[in-house]
N, C-alpha and C positions, 0 to 999 in steps of 0.2 A: 832495486830501491831498498834501502836498508830499514830495519825496523824502527830505528830512531827518528827517520825522517816520516815514517807512517804515523807514528805516536805523537810527533812534535805538534803542538797546539790543539791536540784532540782533547775533548771533553772526557773527564774521568768517567767511568761506569757508574751510572745512576739511573733511577727511575722516580721522577717527581710524583708521577700519578700514583705509583704503587705506595710512596710515602704518604700522599694525602688520603688515600684510601684506608691505610691503616689507622690514622689519626681520626678520619671521619667515622669508621667503624667502631672506635673506641668511645667516641662522644654518643653514638647511638646506643651501645651496649658495654658498659664498663667492664661487665663480667668477662668478656672475651679477651681481657688483659691477661688472664691467667693462661690462656692457650698460646699466648705469644711472649710470655715473659722472658724468653732468651733474647729478646731484642734489648738493647741499651741505646741511650741518646747518640752514642758515638756511631752506631750502625746508619743513622740518617745522613743524607748528604747536604740537605740545606739547613743552614744555621737556624732558621726559624722553625723548622721541624724538630731539630734537636731540643729546642727549648720548649716547645709545646708538648713533646712527648715526656720530656723530664718532669714538666708540671702535671700532666695526667697521671704520671706514675707516682708522684708525691702525694697527690690527692687520694689515690687508691690505697696506698701504703698508710695513709692517716686515717683510713676507713671511710672516706667521704666518696661521693658519686660525681665524676667530672662532666656535668652537662655544660652546655654553652655559658650559661651564667656564672656558675661555679668556676669553670676554667678561666672566664674572662676577669673574674674578680682576683683569682689567685695571681694572674700575670701583672694585673694593675697594681697589687701590692707590692711586687717585686720590681715594678717600673720596668717591665719587659713588654708590656702589651704593644707599644708602638712599634718595638723591634720585630715583632711577628706579622705585623700587617694589620692590626687593630681587630676590633670585634667583628668586623665584617669579613675578615679572612677566616676567623674561627668559624663563623655562621656558615660560610660557603664550604667548609670541610664536611660538615654533618649533612650536607644536601649531595654530596658526591656519590655515595654508595646507599643502596635501599635497605641493606641489613649488614649485619657482622658475620653473616655465615661464610664468607670467603676470606676472612682476616688472615687465617694461617697462610693461605696462597700469596697474598699481598706481602706479608711479613717475610716469607721466604725469599721473595724478590728483593726486598731491602736488604736482608742478610746477605744474599749472593753478591750484590752489587758491591755492599761494603767489603766483603772479603776480597774481591777483585781489586778494589782501590788499596787495600792494605798490602796485597801481593805487589802492586805496582810500586807502592811506597818503599817496601823492604828491597826490591830488586834495584830501585834508584840508589838506596842507601849502599848496598852491596857493591853496584857499580862504581859510586864514588869512592869507596874504601879501596877498590881494586887499582884505583889511579893514584893512591897516596903513596909516595916514596916510602919505602922502608916497611910498609905494612906487611905483617906476617900472614900468609895465606891460610894457615891453620886457625889463626885467631878469626879471621874474616869468616871462614867456613864455620866455625863454632858459633859465632854470633848469629849468623844467617840461619843455622839449624835451629838455634833458641827461638828466634823470632817466628820461623816458620811452624815450629811446635806448638808454640804460644797461640798463634792464630788458629792452629787447628783445634785446640782445646776451647777457644773463644767462640768457635760455632757450634759447639755441642749442645744439644737441646734436652732440657729435663722434661720427663713425661711422667705418666702414671698408667697402671694398668688394673683393670677390674679384677677383684679377687676370683670372681667366677670364671674369667678367662684364663687366669693362671692355673686354676685348679684342674682345668682339662690336661695340660701338658704333665702337671704333677700326677695326676691319676694314671696316666699312660706309663710313666716312669715306675710307679709303684707296682703296676701290674707286671711289668717287665722284670721287676726284682723278685716277685713271688714266683716266677717261673724258675728262677735259679737263685735261690736264697743265700748260697754261699759265694756267689760272684760279688766282688768287691765294686762299689760304685765310683771308686777313685784309683788312682794309680798305686800299684803295690810296692811297698818298701823293702820287701824281703824279710821283714821281721814279723812273723804272724801275730805275736801278741800285740804289736803296735797297730798292725792292721785291723786287728779285732776291735781296738778301742776307736780308731779313726775311720774305718771302713776304706782305708787308703787315702792318699793325699788328694783332696777335692780341688776342682777347678776353682779358680778365682781366690783361692786361699793364700795368705802370707803366712809362712810356717817359720818360725825361729827355732834355731838350735843353739842354745847357750852353754858355755863352759868357761872354766879358768883356762889360760894357756897349758898346753901340753897334755891335756886330759883325753883329746882325741875327737874333736870337732870335724876336722878334715877326713879323718879315717871313717867316721860315721857316714858323714855325707857321701864319700866315694864308694863306701859298702852299698848305700842305697842306689847310687848312680849306676854302679856296675849292674847290680841286679835288674834295674829297670831297663837298661840299654841291651846288656848282654843276654840275660834270661828271658825277660818279659818282651824284648824287642820292641820297646817303646822309644820313640826318638826323644833325647833329652840333651841339655847342655849344662857344661860345668864352667862357671866363671871362676878362674884361679887369679885373684888379684895379689898373691903372695908368692906363689911357686910357678916356675915356667912350666910350659905344657909337657916337655920331655920328662920332667920329674913326675907329673901327675900320671903319664903313661906308665912310667916305671911302677908306680904304686897300684895302678889298676892291674898290671901284669903280676905283680907280686900276690895280690889278694885273690886273682882269679886263679892262679897256677898253684897256689899255696907254695911258693919259692920265697924264701927269706930276701926281704929288700936289700940287706947287706951283701948277700951273695950276687944279686943281680948287679949291683954297683960296683962290686969288687971283681967280678967275673969268675969267682970260685963256684961253678956251677956243674952238678953231676950229671950223668947222662939222663937219669930219670927226670931229673927237674928240668933239663932241656927240653925234653919231650913235652912235658906239661906246659912250658912256657910257649912252646911252638903252637900247642893247641889252643891256649889262652890267646895268644896273639892273632890266631885265625878267626877266633870267635869275635874279638874286638873289632878287628879288621873289617869284617863283613857287615857289621852294623853301621850302615851310613849315616844313620840318624843320630849318632853319638858324636856331639861336638864339643871342642874345648875352646876357651877364650882365656888367654893370659896376657892381662895388661895391668901393670903396676900403676897405682893411684888413678885409677879408671874414673873418669868424670861421669856423673850420673847421666847427663845427656847422651853421651855415648853409649852408656850401657842399655839405656832405653832403645837407642836406635839400632844396636846390635840384635837386641832381644826381639824387636819387632821383626828384623830380617830373618832371624833363626825360626820363628814361628811362620812366617809367610813362605820362606824358600825351603827350609829343611823340615817343615811340619812338626817342629819341636813340641813336646807335650807338658814338659816340666823343666824348670830352670833352677840350678843350685849356684849360690853366690858365696864365695869364701874370700873375705868375709865383710860384714857390714862397715867395720871401722876404717876400711880402706877405700871406700867410695868417696870421691870427692864431688862437692858441689860445684857447678859451673861458674858461678859469679858470686862465690861466698862473700858476704860482707867481712871486712877486717875486724869489726867489732862483735862479729856474730859468735855466741857462745857454742861450745860442743854440743850440748843438748839441743838447742835449736837447730843446728845442722842436721843432727841424727833425726830430730822430728820431722824435718822436711823430707829427708832421704826416706824414712819410714813410710810417710804418706804417699810418697811418689811411688815407692814399690808396690804398695797395696793397690794404689790406682793402676798400675801397670799390669797386676795379676788379673785385675777384673777387666782391664781393656782386652788383654790377651786371652782370657777365660782359661788360664792354665795355673797350677800351683807354683809358687815362688818359694824356694827354700833358702833361707839366708842364715848364716852363721854369725853368732855374735859374742864377743868377749864379755865376761862378767867383771864387776868390780870387785876389788880386793877385799871387800866385806864378805865376799863368799867363800874366801879361803879357809878351809878346814871345817866346813859345815855344808849342810844340804842347802843349795841355791833356792832363792826364791824370786818372785817376779820383780822385786824391788832391786835385785842385784844386776839387772840388765844394764850394761854400761852405756851411757850416752843420753838416754831420754824415756821417760815413762810412756812417751808416745809409741814406743815400739812395742810396749805391753798392750797399750790401747788398740794399735792398728792390727796387730797380729791375730789371726785366726786360731793359731796352735802355737804354743810356747812349750819347748821341753828342754830339759837341762840334763847334761852328763855329770856324773859326779862319782867320786871314788876317794877313799883317804889317800893322802900323799904317801903314807908309808907303803901302800901297796905296790907303789911304781918302783921301789927300791927292792922289792922281792923278786924271787925267781918265779916267772909266770908259769912255767911248767907247760905241760901239754893242753891243760884245759884253759889257759889264759888267765887274765886278771878280771875279777868279777867287778862290773860296773853298773850303776844304776842310771837307767833312762827314765826320768820323771816327766810325764806329761802334766804340767802344772796349769795350762790354760788350754780348753778345748771349746770354742764358741758354740759348737753345735753337737757336743756329745759328752763322753765320760772322760775322766781324768784318771791316772794311776801310774804306777811305777813297774817298769819292765826290767828284768834282770838280764843283762848283756855280759859278754866276755870279750875283753879286748886282747887280742892276739898280737903282740908288739911285733914279732919277727915279720909278720906279713902286713902289718900296720892295717888292721882291719878289724871288724866287730862282727860277733856271731851271737845268736840267741842262746842263752843257757838252756840246756836241755831239763 
């Protein structure tokens, strides 16, 4: 027997008694609404229950108390009382449950059945699309993923915690830190001065590294990525939306082996350099948690899907994205301004960092106004929302004339300015850019 024959004519998942119990409990104790505020009228199956729940919610939001009389009057004013079964139906609801003690249990049943109905609806839409002549499979898959992810987010429940309960876990962490005060609480970047200010990159943080083109954003990110994966042996992922993975690997070999990138690409390599390259290659090869993603014009939805997979399968602890301006919205409105798109991308990345509980480091170009002067938060290209969403914002800066000079053995001095730090100090760190190896080191 086929699945279609099993489901044909079947009643969609629903629980009328649970819906009635939720409404009846709210009439007995309106304060219970705040324990189930994740429910919306859409989650109810019966049309009259959608109307009643929406009316109760409106009364509460207006500061009222929805007992039988108040709710009946509200529905009468909107000429909806007869549609829900009249005053007698509302009176019956309040007699179904003795108290509101179990309202969360009833609400979860309502939510669960609603999600199942939505899954059936999405599956039916995908089924119909697959039978359309000329429909592109990747477009269908993309639309299905969007709908499923949106459904996942719609089921999330907001809640709160008492401070005294949170303090217990905080105290345990403080005690652990006092036993080893020099140990970083976050992921070490390889730059001691930066780690001193930040205590390492912290979980759930969105970190922005901004600079004008050709100053070295990618080089700095790869220097951090290499230190984290090769030397700290912490699984990390590098999303390169601009360069193919082979070029990224060449740059990693160059900075790890201290062999000029031009030599690697031209093949003019000395025996000592070849030996260092072999050692560096072995180190990188053995780090199974080091992952590269190279997709040009990557869609935000795909980025989030791959990030979730990397954390779940590869146990990745930090993600680098090079760079923000190359991420594409899945269904961007043709009339959407650039700053609006960047604001949405920024919000989504911050949400992703919190969801996965890892740091996300995203590179960003700066506006032309930053040319020739020290960058500020106002120079972040695209949107002030990036500044708002980010937990850490740092800028790379050096005079343009410095690029035309011979860097010598010491490299070109470059400032790394920590301009925003939501949970700590700001400051400027002196780095040196070693152009031959396309990497940064801390100035002694």
